[in-house]
C-alpha positions in Angstrom: -85.3 -216.5 35.6 -82.1 -217.2 33.7 -80.9 -219.7 31.9 -77.1 -220.6 32.3 -75.0 -223.0 31.4 -72.0 -224.1 33.8 -68.5 -224.9 33.1 -66.8 -227.1 35.6 -62.8 -227.0 36.9 -59.9 -229.3 36.1 -61.3 -231.9 38.3 -64.1 -232.4 36.2 -67.9 -232.4 37.0 -67.6 -233.1 40.7 -70.6 -233.3 43.1 -69.1 -229.7 44.2 -70.0 -228.9 40.8 -73.6 -230.1 41.1 -74.0 -228.8 44.1 -73.4 -224.9 42.8 -76.2 -226.0 40.0 -78.1 -227.1 42.3 -78.0 -223.8 44.4 -79.0 -221.9 41.6 -81.4 -223.9 40.3 -83.3 -223.6 44.1 -83.1 -219.7 43.2 -85.1 -220.3 40.0 -82.5 -220.3 37.1 -82.6 -223.0 34.5 -79.1 -224.2 34.6 -77.0 -226.7 32.6 -73.5 -228.6 33.3 -72.0 -229.9 30.5 -69.3 -232.9 31.8 -66.8 -231.8 29.1 -64.4 -234.8 30.7 -66.9 -237.4 29.6 -67.4 -238.8 33.3 -63.4 -238.6 33.9 -62.7 -236.8 37.5 -58.9 -236.5 37.9 -57.7 -236.8 41.5 -55.9 -234.1 41.7 -55.4 -230.4 40.2 -52.2 -231.6 38.3 -53.9 -234.8 37.2 -56.8 -232.2 35.4 -54.0 -229.8 34.1 -52.7 -232.9 32.8 -55.7 -234.4 31.3 -56.8 -231.1 29.9 -53.2 -230.7 28.4 -53.5 -234.1 26.8 -57.0 -233.3 24.7 -56.5 -231.2 21.1 -57.8 -227.8 21.6 -60.1 -228.4 18.4 -61.5 -231.2 20.5 -61.8 -228.9 23.5 -63.6 -226.2 20.7 -66.1 -229.1 19.6 -67.1 -230.1 22.9 -67.9 -226.6 23.9 -69.9 -225.8 20.9 -71.9 -229.2 21.5 -72.6 -228.1 25.2 -73.9 -224.5 23.5 -76.0 -225.8 20.9 -79.5 -224.6 20.8 -79.1 -222.6 24.1 -81.3 -219.3 23.2 -80.3 -215.7 23.2 -80.3 -214.3 26.7 -77.6 -217.3 28.0 -75.7 -216.3 30.9 -72.4 -218.6 31.1 -70.9 -219.3 34.4 -67.2 -221.0 35.1 -65.2 -222.6 37.6 -61.0 -222.2 37.9 -60.3 -224.0 34.1 -64.6 -223.4 33.1 -64.2 -219.6 33.8 -61.4 -219.3 30.7 -64.4 -221.1 28.3 -67.4 -218.8 29.7 -65.6 -215.9 29.6 -64.6 -216.3 26.0 -68.2 -217.6 25.4 -69.2 -214.3 27.1 -67.1 -212.5 24.5 -67.4 -214.2 21.2 -70.4 -216.5 21.2 -73.9 -214.1 20.0 -76.5 -214.5 22.3 -74.5 -214.7 25.9 -75.3 -211.8 27.9 -74.0 -212.2 30.7 -71.0 -214.0 32.7 -70.0 -215.1 36.1 -66.3 -215.7 36.3 -65.1 -217.8 39.4 -62.1 -218.3 40.4 -60.1 -217.1 37.2 -60.4 -215.0 34.5 -58.8 -213.6 31.5 -57.5 -210.0 31.1 -58.3 -208.2 28.0 -54.8 -207.2 27.3 -53.4 -210.7 27.8 -51.4 -211.9 24.5 -54.3 -214.6 24.3 -57.2 -212.7 25.2 -60.4 -213.0 23.9 -60.9 -209.6 22.9 -62.9 -206.7 24.3 -66.4 -207.5 26.2 -69.4 -206.8 23.9 -71.5 -204.1 25.4 -74.6 -206.4 25.2 -72.8 -208.6 28.0 
């Protein structure tokens, strides 16, 4: 079926994120769930936002690039809340991404920090 990369929200790779991945796998999809927080699971959304802000943008880019390394063309990105912005940026800018599922968030294409237009192939 589809190969997908699922990006978690600001509370990290929680059991709920893993349950979503399991449900997608049960539907026949291959789903990768990178833990961009390296096991850290903030207790609250506020703690998660503080954690995200405490990490340099270049480091986030490195972690996302590592998560996408070796992925084939025709991969789909999926993101939950904070992870939706990552999934959207990849869908709009990463070669080989052919679709995106954005849960609980998105970035408007005309926002001052948008990722540009949607490619026709996505």
